[in-house]
C-alpha positions as CSV (number, residue, x, y, z in Angstrom):
1,G,0.2,0.0,0.1
2,F,2.9,2.3,-0.2
3,Q,2.1,3.8,-3.5
4,K,-0.9,5.8,-1.9
5,F,1.4,7.4,0.6
6,A,4.3,7.9,-1.6
7,S,2.1,9.9,-4.4
8,E,0.6,11.9,-1.7
9,K,4.4,13.3,-0.7
10,K,5.4,13.1,-4.5
11,I,7.9,10.8,-3.9
12,A,9.4,8.1,-6.0
13,V,10.0,4.7,-4.4
14,V,12.5,2.3,-5.9
15,V,12.8,-1.1,-4.8
16,P,15.9,-3.4,-6.0
17,D,16.0,-7.0,-5.6
18,T,17.7,-9.0,-3.1
19,S,20.3,-10.7,-5.3
20,P,21.0,-11.2,-8.9
21,R,18.8,-12.9,-11.3
22,G,19.1,-15.0,-14.3
23,K,20.3,-18.2,-15.8
24,N,23.7,-19.5,-14.9
25,I,23.8,-17.2,-11.8
26,P,24.8,-19.3,-8.6
27,N,22.2,-20.1,-5.9
28,S,21.8,-22.0,-3.0
29,D,19.1,-23.8,-1.1
30,K,19.9,-22.2,2.2
31,Y,17.6,-19.4,2.7
32,N,20.7,-16.9,4.1
33,L,22.7,-17.3,0.9
34,G,22.3,-16.8,-2.9
35,F,18.8,-15.7,-4.5
36,G,17.2,-14.9,-1.2
37,A,20.2,-13.0,0.6
38,G,22.9,-10.8,-1.3
39,F,23.3,-8.9,1.7
40,Y,23.9,-5.8,-0.5
41,L,27.7,-6.4,-0.5
42,N,30.2,-6.8,-3.2
43,A,31.3,-10.8,-2.9
44,T,35.1,-11.5,-3.1
45,Q,34.9,-15.2,-3.3
46,K,34.1,-17.4,-6.5
47,P,31.7,-18.2,-7.9
48,W,29.6,-15.4,-6.4
49,S,32.0,-12.6,-7.2
50,E,31.3,-12.3,-10.8
51,N,27.6,-11.7,-10.2
52,Y,26.9,-10.9,-6.5
53,N,27.8,-7.1,-6.3
54,M,24.6,-5.6,-5.0
55,Y,26.4,-3.0,-3.3
56,D,28.0,-1.6,-6.3
57,Y,24.5,-2.0,-7.8
58,V,22.5,-0.2,-5.4
59,V,24.9,2.8,-4.8
60,N,26.6,3.2,-8.3
61,E,24.1,1.5,-11.1
62,L,20.9,1.8,-9.9
63,P,21.2,6.0,-9.2
64,N,22.9,6.2,-12.7
65,L,20.0,4.0,-14.3
66,I,17.4,6.4,-12.6
67,S,19.2,9.8,-13.3
68,S,19.2,8.6,-17.1
69,N,16.0,7.6,-17.4
70,F,13.7,9.7,-14.9
71,E,13.5,13.3,-13.9
72,F,13.9,12.8,-10.1
73,S,15.7,15.1,-7.7
74,N,19.5,14.1,-7.6
75,S,19.6,15.4,-4.2
76,K,16.8,14.3,-2.2
77,I,17.4,10.8,-1.8
78,G,16.7,8.7,1.0
79,I,17.1,4.8,1.6
80,F,15.2,2.5,3.7
81,G,14.9,-1.5,4.0
82,H,13.6,-4.4,5.6
83,S,15.6,-7.2,7.7
84,M,18.7,-7.6,5.5
85,G,17.5,-5.0,3.4
86,G,17.3,-2.8,6.4
87,G,20.8,-3.4,7.6
88,G,21.9,-2.9,3.9
89,A,20.2,0.5,3.9
90,I,21.9,1.7,6.9
91,Q,25.5,0.5,5.9
92,C,25.0,2.1,2.4
93,A,23.6,5.4,4.0
94,L,26.5,5.4,6.3
95,K,29.0,5.2,3.4
96,N,27.6,7.4,0.9
97,D,26.8,11.4,1.5
98,F,24.2,11.5,-1.5
99,Y,21.8,9.7,1.0
100,K,19.9,12.3,3.3
101,S,17.8,10.1,5.3
102,V,17.5,6.4,6.5
103,S,15.0,4.2,8.0
104,A,14.7,0.6,8.4
105,F,12.2,-2.2,9.5
106,A,13.7,-4.8,12.0
107,P,17.3,-4.4,10.6
108,V,19.9,-6.9,10.6
109,C,22.6,-4.8,12.5
110,S,25.1,-7.0,13.2
111,L,26.8,-9.2,10.5
112,Q,29.5,-10.2,12.9
113,K,26.9,-11.9,15.5
114,S,23.7,-12.7,13.6
115,E,22.6,-15.9,12.5
116,F,21.4,-14.9,9.5
117,T,24.9,-14.1,8.3
118,K,26.8,-17.2,9.2
119,E,27.1,-18.1,5.8
120,I,28.7,-15.0,4.4
121,I,32.2,-15.5,5.5
122,S,32.5,-19.0,4.1
123,N,30.8,-18.0,0.9
124,Y,30.9,-14.4,-0.2
125,L,33.8,-12.9,1.7
126,N,37.3,-13.8,3.0
127,N,37.6,-12.4,6.2
128,Q,36.2,-10.6,9.3
129,E,38.1,-7.4,7.9
130,E,35.9,-7.7,4.8
131,L,32.8,-8.3,6.7
132,N,33.6,-5.0,8.5
133,L,32.9,-3.1,5.6
134,Y,29.5,-3.9,5.4
135,D,28.4,-4.5,9.0
136,P,25.8,-1.7,10.4
137,L,27.5,-1.9,14.1
138,T,31.1,-1.5,13.1
139,L,30.1,1.4,10.6
140,I,28.1,3.4,13.1
141,R,31.1,3.2,15.6
142,Q,33.6,4.6,12.8
143,S,31.5,6.9,11.1
144,K,31.7,10.5,11.1
145,K,28.7,11.1,9.3
146,K,25.4,12.2,11.4
147,F,21.9,12.0,10.4
148,D,19.3,14.4,12.0
149,N,17.6,10.8,12.8
150,I,17.8,7.1,12.0
151,K,14.5,5.6,12.0
152,I,13.8,2.1,13.1
153,D,10.8,0.2,13.8
154,V,10.6,-3.4,15.2
155,G,7.9,-5.8,16.3
156,L,8.0,-7.2,19.8
157,N,6.5,-10.5,18.5
158,D,9.4,-10.7,16.0
159,D,10.5,-14.5,15.7
160,F,13.9,-13.0,14.8
161,T,14.6,-10.4,17.4
162,N,17.7,-12.2,18.5
163,A,19.3,-12.1,15.2
164,L,18.8,-8.4,14.8
165,Y,21.2,-6.9,17.6
166,I,18.9,-3.8,17.4
167,E,19.5,-2.8,21.1
168,D,23.4,-3.2,20.5
169,F,22.8,-0.8,17.6
170,E,20.7,1.7,19.9
171,N,23.6,1.5,22.4
172,V,26.4,2.6,19.9
173,C,24.0,5.3,18.5
174,I,24.0,6.8,22.0
175,E,27.7,6.3,22.7
176,K,28.3,8.1,19.3
177,G,25.7,10.7,19.8
178,Q,23.8,9.9,16.6
179,K,19.7,10.4,17.1
180,L,17.8,7.5,16.7
181,I,14.1,7.0,16.6
182,L,13.4,3.2,17.8
183,N,9.8,2.2,17.8
184,K,8.9,-1.0,19.4
185,H,5.5,-2.4,18.3
186,E,3.5,-5.2,20.5
187,G,1.7,-7.6,18.4
188,Y,3.8,-7.4,15.2
189,D,6.2,-10.0,13.8
190,H,8.8,-9.8,11.1
191,G,6.7,-10.1,8.3
192,Y,5.1,-7.9,5.4
193,Y,2.1,-6.8,7.4
194,F,4.2,-5.3,9.8
195,I,5.9,-3.3,7.0
196,Q,2.4,-2.3,5.4
197,S,1.3,-1.1,8.7
198,F,4.0,1.6,9.2
199,I,5.0,2.2,5.7
200,E,3.3,5.5,5.8
201,D,5.2,6.7,8.8
202,H,8.6,5.8,7.1
203,I,7.4,7.5,3.9
204,N,6.6,10.7,6.1
205,F,10.0,10.5,8.1
206,H,11.7,10.7,4.9
207,E,9.6,13.4,3.2
208,S,10.1,15.6,6.5
209,I,13.9,15.6,5.7
210,L,14.2,15.6,2.1
211,K,11.6,18.4,1.8
212,N,14.1,21.0,3.3
213,I,16.9,20.0,1.3
């Protein structure tokens, strides 16, 4: 239902896939690897490294495609995502100045600790140092960039709460002086109805920041 709210605020919402798609592209039966989980990073291990460059796609290729084909603002740009994509949104925002606002639904905030990410080192990347390039907790500790606010919503009935490490992220934000709006919702889980229920709030959040740029 985001279209109605985005239209009212004159915001274009561009939603890329989680992973590359197509014939002869590596995949896995595991839910946290391959087509279901590209993690918005650039893989360095074969066979993944040829196609799994979702970080470059999101921050370089996709913006160029958009600016070449549509008359959207090149300065009023925010980023948001859900779960793996929520963590991806945070790490992309912290590393690229053209993102002026960032929000996330139930983001995976620690690639080092989360059970979602246990396949990354053994498949996509070579070591922990490479992983830190995409780890929201590491990046928020190191970043000199400050947002007016980072917005996170999470359901208190989320079965994956222990894999998200949102409280750890909150603690680092407090430590580093990064303002954080963290909303915890009783009765909501990790699913798409949760997103549907609060997507208007996120669009309003981005619009309130981007309209002043």
